[in-house]
TORSETOR-715406 format. One record per residue (C-alpha): residue number from 1; residue in one letter; z, y, x. Coordinates in nm, 3 decimals. Layout:
N
(r NUM 'A' (Z Y X));
...
This chain:
468
(r 1 'M' (8.939 11.199 17.208));
(r 2 'V' (9.301 11.050 17.073));
(r 3 'A' (9.439 11.366 17.068));
(r 4 'R' (9.167 11.472 16.778));
(r 5 'M' (9.201 11.182 16.615));
(r 6 'K' (9.596 11.250 16.557));
(r 7 'P' (9.541 11.555 16.304));
(r 8 'R' (9.321 11.298 16.084));
(r 9 'L' (9.597 11.041 16.082));
(r 10 'H' (9.873 11.304 15.999));
(r 11 'L' (9.632 11.426 15.739));
(r 12 'R' (9.607 11.094 15.600));
(r 13 'K' (9.917 10.988 15.602));
(r 14 'G' (10.049 11.318 15.415));
(r 15 'F' (9.753 11.227 15.181));
(r 16 'L' (9.878 10.950 15.095));
(r 17 'V' (10.258 11.022 15.022));
(r 18 'L' (10.114 11.276 14.804));
(r 19 'V' (9.937 11.016 14.599));
(r 20 'A' (10.265 10.789 14.615));
(r 21 'V' (10.464 11.031 14.497));
(r 22 'L' (10.280 11.183 14.254));
(r 23 'V' (10.171 10.905 14.061));
(r 24 'P' (10.520 10.807 13.917));
(r 25 'L' (10.528 11.177 13.818));
(r 26 'L' (10.221 11.164 13.621));
(r 27 'V' (10.329 10.840 13.507));
(r 28 'A' (10.711 10.990 13.381));
(r 29 'G' (10.549 11.264 13.262));
(r 30 'V' (10.309 11.064 12.991));
(r 31 'L' (10.644 10.857 12.920));
(r 32 'L' (10.854 11.145 12.892));
(r 33 'A' (10.593 11.383 12.730));
(r 34 'G' (10.384 11.125 12.513));
(r 35 'D' (10.532 11.234 12.199));
(r 36 'G' (10.406 11.602 12.292));
(r 37 'L' (10.018 11.456 12.446));
(r 38 'F' (9.967 11.231 12.124));
(r 39 'E' (10.039 11.514 11.853));
(r 40 'S' (9.830 11.703 12.047));
(r 41 'G' (9.585 11.472 12.045));
(r 42 'L' (9.592 11.373 11.693));
(r 43 'R' (9.578 11.767 11.598));
(r 44 'T' (9.283 11.814 11.798));
(r 45 'Y' (9.052 11.510 11.755));
(r 46 'A' (9.148 11.383 11.422));
(r 47 'P' (8.953 11.652 11.226));
(r 48 'A' (8.653 11.597 11.381));
(r 49 'A' (8.651 11.228 11.369));
(r 50 'L' (8.724 11.213 11.008));
(r 51 'G' (8.553 11.578 10.933));
(r 52 'Q' (8.827 11.654 10.727));
(r 53 'P' (9.119 11.901 10.829));
(r 54 'V' (9.463 11.691 10.909));
(r 55 'A' (9.819 11.787 10.867));
(r 56 'F' (10.110 11.629 10.959));
(r 57 'E' (10.482 11.679 10.932));
(r 58 'D' (10.602 11.500 11.258));
(r 59 'A' (10.429 11.271 11.541));
(r 60 'D' (10.623 11.031 11.763));
(r 61 'L' (10.494 10.807 12.001));
(r 62 'S' (10.668 10.512 12.229));
(r 63 'A' (10.447 10.461 12.501));
(r 64 'L' (10.639 10.210 12.650));
(r 65 'A' (10.593 9.989 12.336));
(r 66 'G' (10.226 10.159 12.251));
(r 67 'S' (10.320 10.225 11.917));
(r 68 'A' (10.361 10.555 11.728));
(r 69 'T' (10.471 10.672 11.355));
(r 70 'I' (10.309 10.980 11.153));
(r 71 'E' (10.522 11.123 10.883));
(r 72 'G' (10.412 11.349 10.606));
(r 73 'L' (10.039 11.328 10.674));
(r 74 'V' (9.742 11.506 10.462));
(r 75 'I' (9.402 11.452 10.540));
(r 76 'G' (9.181 11.694 10.345));
(r 77 'P' (9.208 12.102 10.247));
(r 78 'A' (9.598 12.162 10.133));
(r 79 'A' (9.496 12.260 9.782));
(r 80 'E' (9.306 11.918 9.746));
(r 81 'P' (9.457 11.662 10.001));
(r 82 'L' (9.234 11.349 10.000));
(r 83 'I' (9.473 11.144 10.120));
(r 84 'Q' (9.814 11.155 10.071));
(r 85 'A' (10.075 10.904 10.301));
(r 86 'G' (10.458 10.964 10.341));
(r 87 'H' (10.486 10.707 10.628));
(r 88 'I' (10.250 10.544 10.890));
(r 89 'G' (10.284 10.318 11.191));
(r 90 'L' (10.014 10.308 11.427));
(r 91 'A' (9.965 10.074 11.732));
(r 92 'A' (9.787 10.297 12.021));
(r 93 'S' (9.745 10.372 12.347));
(r 94 'P' (9.810 10.760 12.483));
(r 95 'L' (9.532 10.722 12.676));
(r 96 'N' (9.322 10.685 12.398));
(r 97 'F' (9.458 11.062 12.279));
(r 98 'I' (9.434 11.173 12.680));
(r 99 'R' (9.033 11.050 12.678));
(r 100 'S' (9.021 11.241 12.389));
(r 101 'R' (8.944 10.903 12.099));
(r 102 'F' (9.116 10.906 11.763));
(r 103 'R' (9.104 10.477 11.825));
(r 104 'I' (9.372 10.332 11.687));
(r 105 'D' (9.446 9.929 11.738));
(r 106 'E' (9.663 9.816 11.435));
(r 107 'A' (9.787 10.068 11.141));
(r 108 'A' (10.010 10.034 10.814));
(r 109 'L' (10.036 10.301 10.508));
(r 110 'D' (10.319 10.334 10.326));
(r 111 'D' (10.349 10.561 10.004));
(r 112 'T' (9.999 10.666 9.999));
(r 113 'T' (9.819 10.841 9.746));
(r 114 'V' (9.417 10.887 9.749));
(r 115 'H' (9.290 11.160 9.516));
(r 116 'L' (8.963 11.169 9.399));
(r 117 'V' (8.854 11.499 9.243));
(r 118 'V' (8.485 11.606 9.087));
(r 119 'D' (8.462 11.962 9.074));
(r 120 'E' (8.308 12.177 8.776));
(r 121 'N' (7.995 12.187 8.991));
(r 122 'G' (7.967 11.803 8.975));
(r 123 'R' (8.057 11.711 9.358));
(r 124 'F' (8.349 11.569 9.511));
(r 125 'S' (8.646 11.774 9.663));
(r 126 'F' (8.561 11.663 10.028));
(r 127 'D' (8.168 11.738 9.972));
(r 128 'P' (8.039 11.980 10.232));
(r 129 'G' (7.782 12.083 9.986));
(r 130 'P' (7.413 12.117 10.052));
(r 131 'P' (7.250 12.231 10.337));
(r 132 'P' (7.101 12.548 10.400));
(r 133 'P' (6.738 12.540 10.214));
(r 134 'E' (6.573 12.586 10.607));
(r 135 'T' (6.716 12.228 10.710));
(r 136 'P' (6.445 12.006 10.752));
(r 137 'P' (6.484 11.638 10.595));
(r 138 'D' (6.454 11.324 10.814));
(r 139 'P' (6.101 11.232 10.790));
(r 140 'H' (6.189 10.846 10.727));
(r 141 'E' (6.384 10.908 10.450));
(r 142 'K' (6.197 10.872 10.116));
(r 143 'P' (6.236 11.086 9.826));
(r 144 'R' (6.385 11.012 9.513));
(r 145 'Q' (6.105 10.940 9.304));
(r 146 'K' (6.300 10.998 8.939));
(r 147 'P' (6.486 11.339 8.956));
(r 148 'L' (6.867 11.298 8.869));
(r 149 'P' (7.046 11.527 8.529));
(r 150 'P' (7.174 11.858 8.686));
(r 151 'A' (7.474 11.849 8.828));
(r 152 'Q' (7.703 11.965 8.587));
(r 153 'E' (7.594 11.656 8.366));
(r 154 'R' (7.597 11.368 8.594));
(r 155 'D' (7.797 11.057 8.563));
(r 156 'I' (8.000 10.942 8.876));
(r 157 'V' (7.693 10.686 8.974));
(r 158 'Q' (7.452 10.969 8.987));
(r 159 'V' (7.744 11.220 9.171));
(r 160 'I' (7.760 10.931 9.425));
(r 161 'A' (7.426 10.866 9.461));
(r 162 'E' (7.292 11.233 9.510));
(r 163 'Y' (7.562 11.227 9.760));
(r 164 'W' (7.483 10.928 9.952));
(r 165 'E' (7.063 11.024 9.989));
(r 166 'R' (7.208 11.419 10.106));
(r 167 'L' (7.412 11.245 10.361));
(r 168 'Q' (7.075 11.007 10.428));
(r 169 'Q' (6.800 11.298 10.421));
(r 170 'Y' (7.037 11.501 10.658));
(r 171 'K' (7.189 11.316 10.905));
(r 172 'E' (7.101 11.521 11.198));
(r 173 'Y' (7.280 11.873 11.020));
(r 174 'Y' (7.624 11.709 10.852));
(r 175 'E' (7.671 11.511 11.223));
(r 176 'R' (7.682 11.831 11.372));
(r 177 'V' (7.865 12.004 11.133));
(r 178 'R' (8.095 11.703 11.062));
(r 179 'G' (8.167 11.759 10.703));
(r 180 'A' (8.466 11.987 10.765));
(r 181 'G' (8.550 12.280 10.500));
(r 182 'D' (8.257 12.445 10.331));
(r 183 'A' (7.934 12.366 10.535));
(r 184 'G' (7.771 12.769 10.504));
(r 185 'D' (7.938 12.842 10.855));
(r 186 'E' (7.988 12.635 11.141));
(r 187 'A' (8.079 12.896 11.426));
(r 188 'E' (8.376 12.966 11.210));
(r 189 'R' (8.489 12.639 11.257));
(r 190 'E' (8.388 12.596 11.592));
(r 191 'R' (8.590 12.899 11.640));
(r 192 'G' (8.895 12.764 11.413));
(r 193 'R' (8.899 12.442 11.604));
(r 194 'H' (8.925 12.610 11.978));
(r 195 'P' (9.044 12.914 11.942));
(r 196 'G' (9.013 13.215 12.263));
(r 197 'R' (8.686 12.984 12.369));
(r 198 'A' (8.391 13.163 12.455));
(r 199 'S' (8.075 13.205 12.166));
(r 200 'Y' (7.848 13.082 12.388));
(r 201 'L' (7.999 12.771 12.529));
(r 202 'R' (7.915 12.475 12.266));
(r 203 'S' (8.132 12.186 12.200));
(r 204 'R' (8.031 11.824 12.293));
(r 205 'R' (8.174 11.477 12.140));
(r 206 'P' (8.274 11.302 12.397));
(r 207 'P' (8.141 10.938 12.450));
(r 208 'G' (8.297 10.679 12.303));
(r 209 'S' (8.558 10.959 12.100));
(r 210 'G' (8.452 10.837 11.732));
(r 211 'F' (8.697 10.699 11.478));
(r 212 'W' (8.833 10.358 11.517));
(r 213 'I' (9.085 10.110 11.302));
(r 214 'G' (9.096 9.759 11.499));
(r 215 'E' (9.311 9.676 11.169));
(r 216 'A' (9.502 9.834 10.906));
(r 217 'G' (9.703 9.725 10.615));
(r 218 'V' (9.759 9.929 10.298));
(r 219 'E' (10.070 9.822 10.051));
(r 220 'N' (10.084 9.936 9.712));
(r 221 'L' (9.850 10.207 9.736));
(r 222 'R' (9.831 10.481 9.404));
(r 223 'L' (9.452 10.633 9.314));
(r 224 'E' (9.468 10.935 9.080));
(r 225 'T' (9.104 11.071 8.968));
(r 226 'R' (9.030 11.396 8.806));
(r 227 'D' (8.706 11.548 8.664));
(r 228 'E' (8.717 11.893 8.631));
(r 229 'R' (8.436 11.941 8.422));
(r 230 'T' (8.592 11.725 8.138));
(r 231 'G' (8.991 11.752 8.190));
(r 232 'Q' (8.992 11.391 8.214));
(r 233 'P' (9.004 11.133 8.487));
(r 234 'I' (8.717 10.984 8.695));
(r 235 'I' (8.868 10.621 8.634));
(r 236 'P' (9.166 10.492 8.494));
(r 237 'A' (9.472 10.523 8.706));
(r 238 'V' (9.567 10.260 9.004));
(r 239 'Q' (9.880 10.120 8.972));
(r 240 'S' (9.886 9.912 9.273));
(r 241 'L' (9.634 9.857 9.535));
(r 242 'T' (9.637 9.638 9.852));
(r 243 'F' (9.379 9.613 10.066));
(r 244 'K' (9.269 9.499 10.481));
(r 245 'I' (9.062 9.718 10.722));
(r 246 'E' (8.942 9.532 11.038));
(r 247 'S' (8.677 9.668 11.271));
(r 248 'L' (8.605 10.040 11.091));
(r 249 'G' (8.421 10.294 11.218));
(r 250 'D' (8.277 10.371 11.595));
(r 251 'A' (8.276 10.069 11.717));
(r 252 'P' (8.358 9.961 12.170));
(r 253 'A' (8.050 9.897 12.344));
(r 254 'G' (7.952 9.563 12.296));
(r 255 'F' (8.123 9.477 11.982));
(r 256 'T' (7.908 9.389 11.687));
(r 257 'D' (8.089 9.200 11.455));
(r 258 'P' (8.093 9.306 11.072));
(r 259 'A' (8.381 9.591 10.955));
(r 260 'L' (8.580 9.431 10.692));
(r 261 'I' (8.750 9.618 10.391));
(r 262 'R' (8.907 9.316 10.092));
(r 263 'G' (9.214 9.403 9.837));
(r 264 'A' (9.294 9.339 9.489));
(r 265 'G' (9.485 9.578 9.238));
(r 266 'E' (9.626 9.661 8.903));
(r 267 'F' (9.512 9.921 8.657));
(r 268 'A' (9.763 10.096 8.470));
(r 269 'G' (9.564 10.058 8.116));
(r 270 'G' (9.493 9.699 8.194));
(r 271 'G' (9.270 9.498 8.417));
(r 272 'A' (9.263 9.374 8.770));
(r 273 'L' (9.026 9.350 9.039));
(r 274 'E' (8.946 9.189 9.416));
(r 275 'F' (8.689 9.280 9.655));
(r 276 'H' (8.558 9.174 9.968));
(r 277 'L' (8.350 9.457 10.177));
(r 278 'Q' (8.134 9.315 10.470));
(r 279 'L' (7.968 9.618 10.648));
(r 280 'S' (7.666 9.502 10.962));
(r 281 'R' (7.631 9.694 11.285));
(r 282 'S' (7.262 9.561 11.265));
(r 283 'E' (6.947 9.529 11.064));
(r 284 'E' (7.108 9.260 10.858));
(r 285 'A' (7.212 9.346 10.498));
(r 286 'N' (7.599 9.421 10.352));
(r 287 'H' (7.762 9.185 10.163));
(r 288 'L' (8.041 9.284 9.897));
(r 289 'R' (8.208 9.036 9.705));
(r 290 'F' (8.363 9.210 9.381));
(r 291 'A' (8.516 9.120 9.067));
(r 292 'A' (8.732 9.247 8.788));
(r 293 'R' (8.884 9.148 8.492));
(r 294 'G' (9.016 9.271 8.122));
(r 295 'L' (8.868 9.606 8.153));
(r 296 'P' (8.907 9.842 7.875));
(r 297 'V' (8.576 9.931 7.768));
(r 298 'A' (8.683 10.274 7.650));
(r 299 'D' (8.850 10.343 7.978));
(r 300 'W' (8.511 10.267 8.194));
(r 301 'I' (8.150 10.323 8.024));
(r 302 'H' (8.174 10.706 8.074));
(r 303 'L' (8.157 10.675 8.486));
(r 304 'V' (7.801 10.509 8.364));
(r 305 'S' (7.719 10.661 8.049));
(r 306 'N' (7.401 10.802 8.180));
(r 307 'S' (7.302 10.553 8.400));
(r 308 'L' (7.290 10.274 8.149));
(r 309 'P' (7.022 10.247 7.802));
(r 310 'W' (7.291 10.148 7.631));
(r 311 'D' (7.659 10.271 7.445));
(r 312 'L' (7.952 10.063 7.452));
(r 313 'S' (8.212 10.066 7.260));
(r 314 'R' (8.574 9.884 7.181));
(r 315 'G' (8.656 9.608 7.338));
(r 316 'R' (8.698 9.447 7.716));
(r 317 'L' (8.462 9.415 7.958));
(r 318 'D' (8.455 9.148 8.293));
(r 319 'L' (8.210 9.225 8.568));
(r 320 'S' (8.199 9.008 8.915));
(r 321 'T' (7.859 8.992 9.174));
(r 322 'D' (7.729 8.698 9.305));
(r 323 'N' (7.555 8.727 9.656));
(r 324 'L' (7.504 9.136 9.624));
(r 325 'R' (7.352 9.256 9.955));
(r 326 'F' (7.249 9.589 10.043));
(r 327 'R' (7.122 9.832 10.293));
(r 328 'P' (7.013 10.228 10.246));
(r 329 'D' (6.649 10.083 10.174));
(r 330 'A' (6.709 9.726 9.949));
(r 331 'L' (6.977 9.634 9.674));
(r 332 'A' (6.928 9.266 9.615));
(r 333 'G' (7.171 8.974 9.411));
(r 334 'S' (7.297 8.932 9.107));
(r 335 'V' (7.588 9.152 8.879));
(r 336 'R' (7.739 8.900 8.584));
(r 337 'V' (7.869 9.136 8.286));
(r 338 'T' (8.104 8.938 8.002));
(r 339 'L' (8.171 9.105 7.700));
(r 340 'H' (8.466 9.002 7.439));
(r 341 'G' (8.475 9.195 7.161));
(r 342 'A' (8.252 9.495 7.199));
(r 343 'R' (7.975 9.646 7.085));
(r 344 'L' (7.640 9.784 7.199));
(r 345 'R' (7.375 10.037 7.054));
(r 346 'A' (7.054 10.109 7.236));
(r 347 'K' (6.989 10.476 7.355));
(r 348 'A' (6.641 10.646 7.279));
(r 349 'G' (6.398 10.517 7.545));
(r 350 'A' (6.559 10.175 7.630));
(r 351 'P' (6.383 9.922 7.743));
(r 352 'D' (6.284 9.617 7.581));
(r 353 'V' (6.455 9.295 7.650));
(r 354 'L' (6.323 8.926 7.656));
(r 355 'G' (6.020 9.037 7.540));
(r 356 'V' (6.241 9.198 7.190));
(r 357 'N' (6.298 9.596 7.185));
(r 358 'A' (6.622 9.706 7.252));
(r 359 'A' (6.755 9.785 6.886));
(r 360 'E' (6.674 9.422 6.756));
(r 361 'F' (6.798 9.297 7.087));
(r 362 'T' (7.121 9.465 7.068));
(r 363 'R' (7.154 9.419 6.649));
(r 364 'I' (7.167 9.044 6.783));
(r 365 'L' (7.380 9.092 7.068));
(r 366 'N' (7.657 9.247 6.860));
(r 367 'Q' (7.639 8.892 6.609));
(r 368 'G' (7.668 8.676 6.872));
(r 369 'L' (7.994 8.913 7.030));
(r 370 'E' (8.132 8.823 6.641));
(r 371 'Q' (8.131 8.481 6.721));
(r 372 'G' (8.273 8.511 7.093));
(r 373 'P' (8.255 8.623 7.465));
(r 374 'I' (7.884 8.704 7.550));
(r 375 'E' (7.804 8.676 7.892));
(r 376 'L' (7.464 8.888 8.078));
(r 377 'V' (7.324 8.848 8.435));
(r 378 'L' (7.158 9.156 8.577));
(r 379 'R' (6.948 9.071 8.858));
(r 380 'L' (6.952 9.389 9.072));
(r 381 'G' (6.647 9.554 9.318));
(r 382 'G' (6.544 9.855 9.405));
(r 383 'T' (6.808 10.105 9.647));
(r 384 'P' (7.147 10.138 9.639));
(r 385 'T' (7.072 10.522 9.489));
(r 386 'E' (6.742 10.398 9.260));
(r 387 'P' (6.870 10.075 9.156));
(r 388 'S' (6.678 9.825 8.901));
(r 389 'F' (6.747 9.518 8.675));
(r 390 'S' (6.634 9.267 8.452));
(r 391 'I' (6.817 9.040 8.252));
(r 392 'Q' (6.849 8.657 8.297));
(r 393 'N' (6.980 8.440 8.059));
(r 394 'A' (7.057 8.140 8.297));
(r 395 'T' (7.426 8.111 8.126));
(r 396 'S' (7.499 7.912 7.783));
(r 397 'P' (7.622 8.235 7.622));
(r 398 'A' (7.322 8.395 7.714));
(r 399 'E' (7.107 8.122 7.610));
(r 400 'L' (7.302 8.146 7.279));
(r 401 'V' (7.149 8.511 7.216));
(r 402 'A' (6.784 8.370 7.320));
(r 403 'N' (6.832 8.106 7.089));
(r 404 'A' (6.913 8.353 6.834));
(r 405 'L' (6.611 8.544 6.934));
(r 406 'K' (6.387 8.266 6.923));
(r 407 'S' (6.491 8.114 6.561));
(r 408 'E' (6.487 8.483 6.445));
(r 409 'V' (6.111 8.503 6.569));
(r 410 'Q' (6.007 8.214 6.414));
(r 411 'E' (6.152 8.259 6.089));
(r 412 'R' (5.936 8.617 6.022));
(r 413 'L' (5.646 8.470 6.174));
(r 414 'Q' (5.681 8.166 5.930));
(r 415 'Q' (5.768 8.423 5.659));
(r 416 'E' (5.440 8.636 5.724));
(r 417 'G' (5.218 8.379 5.747));
(r 418 'Q' (5.336 8.219 5.424));
(r 419 'K' (5.312 8.564 5.274));
(r 420 'R' (4.947 8.577 5.378));
(r 421 'L' (4.814 8.258 5.271));
(r 422 'N' (4.989 8.301 4.931));
(r 423 'E' (4.772 8.604 4.907));
(r 424 'L' (4.422 8.408 5.032));
(r 425 'L' (4.505 8.108 4.813));
(r 426 'G' (4.700 8.106 4.580));
(r 427 'D' (4.888 7.855 4.434));
(r 428 'D' (4.694 7.645 4.666));
(r 429 'A' (4.847 7.777 4.951));
(r 430 'P' (5.012 7.471 5.151));
(r 431 'D' (5.366 7.551 5.279));
(r 432 'L' (5.365 7.611 5.643));
(r 433 'G' (5.737 7.449 5.697));
(r 434 'G' (5.763 7.366 6.072));
(r 435 'L' (5.476 7.510 6.204));
(r 436 'F' (5.602 7.769 6.431));
(r 437 'G' (5.904 7.539 6.521));
(r 438 'G' (6.259 7.458 6.394));
(r 439 'G' (6.074 7.201 6.196));
(r 440 'D' (6.413 7.004 6.158));
(r 441 'Q' (6.557 7.330 6.002));
(r 442 'E' (6.318 7.364 5.750));
(r 443 'K' (6.254 6.993 5.609));
(r 444 'P' (6.555 6.999 5.329));
(r 445 'K' (6.434 7.314 5.204));
(r 446 'E' (6.043 7.214 5.161));
(r 447 'R' (6.146 6.897 5.015));
(r 448 'K' (6.375 7.092 4.778));
(r 449 'S' (6.097 7.358 4.709));
(r 450 'R' (5.816 7.105 4.654));
(r 451 'G' (6.027 6.901 4.406));
(r 452 'K' (6.135 7.235 4.225));
(r 453 'A' (5.701 7.290 4.210));
(r 454 'K' (5.655 6.888 4.044));
(r 455 'N' (5.912 6.976 3.771));
(r 456 'Q' (5.800 7.288 3.698));
(r 457 'Q' (5.469 7.163 3.534));
(r 458 'D' (5.202 7.351 3.328));
(r 459 'P' (5.360 7.384 2.987));
(r 460 'Q' (5.014 7.277 2.801));
(r 461 'Q' (5.002 6.937 3.011));
(r 462 'Q' (5.369 6.825 2.899));
(r 463 'G' (5.416 6.676 2.586));
(r 464 'P' (5.626 6.777 2.255));
(r 465 'P' (5.983 6.778 2.308));
(r 466 'S' (6.202 6.535 2.250));
(r 467 'P' (6.364 6.536 1.953));
(r 468 'H' (6.693 6.403 2.089));
């Protein structure tokens, strides 16, 4: 019996010795070959996690320090990159990449430029395009009630709305395609991602392999945009933008805190902005705080030229949100718009405002703008892709407009009523005076007109002219 156990004891001892030797060698291999593992993991899993081609000049990993650097990062097609970053510093464990996880604890970006392009078809350059005609939409997603204009004629708000709606209606398709390149030939992309693999072997996204950033800071980011339909920028160039990202992406198990994106910046053509976006990981609504001041109207109005019922020209504007909340199926809150020296013109079909037709409202509003800034509060409703709004007059500048409307309506009613009475009763028609309101303003005029009537008696009732 003892003789039979000796070989097993030798095997166990041999196995322990083997483990004792291999583990240090494996750890040493990870430490020494960390750069290669990090670079390989980045090239393999970053495109799938980001849904875009990823290229870079160099990637270094310090496994002991748990840090990494990436030089010359390019995200997106080489011809039309979405993001270019000269230098990126990362704090990430190499084990995440060994386990097929693109998860970053901390990141810092320097010398970064974002390129946003809308092509001649009215789509973003990173848009994978519509799904094949036979692809069924999500039955839980409601189709748009009001159709959008043709793709080539959409403003930037409508371009974003169509893109977002399509992503929601075909979630399963875009999750499978991962949005890389043209959406037409998924098999070709799979061969490019995994060369040499048999076509009948399907790729599967490993559990927990989603993109995740614990914390990231971006300093002095530049934004360049171009609309290939017009050859003009989509928005004015961003001179400098600094922002911070927290808890963005595919969260670890049990993590429920919202994602945060907040920052501030300046535009090259004038104006500044600041924002704070909170993205919920539950059924609760997302929240946005946004403020932009001193924006030249001429540089911005084309962004929403098709979405607003008015044309705006000249002057500057301020925008800010108040308790703005949104989900895919709901939009609430308000937007405060302050106009400085601007001029409005109602488009055909513009809705009535405060009970007055749009043309009359804009005429009175333009009169108010000549006297000083006018502030409007737009109460939002509907959905993010099909918003609705109503104008409130809770603030004093808006009350100024409302009072102007009220005074004008009162004056017109009084004039029309007096005209009808004069036609019916002639000289016996009473003076309506302040019957329709605003009596204090009309009393002096009323006394003056009555006094004038007394002096203008019938010439036959007057005596002969005085010799004096």
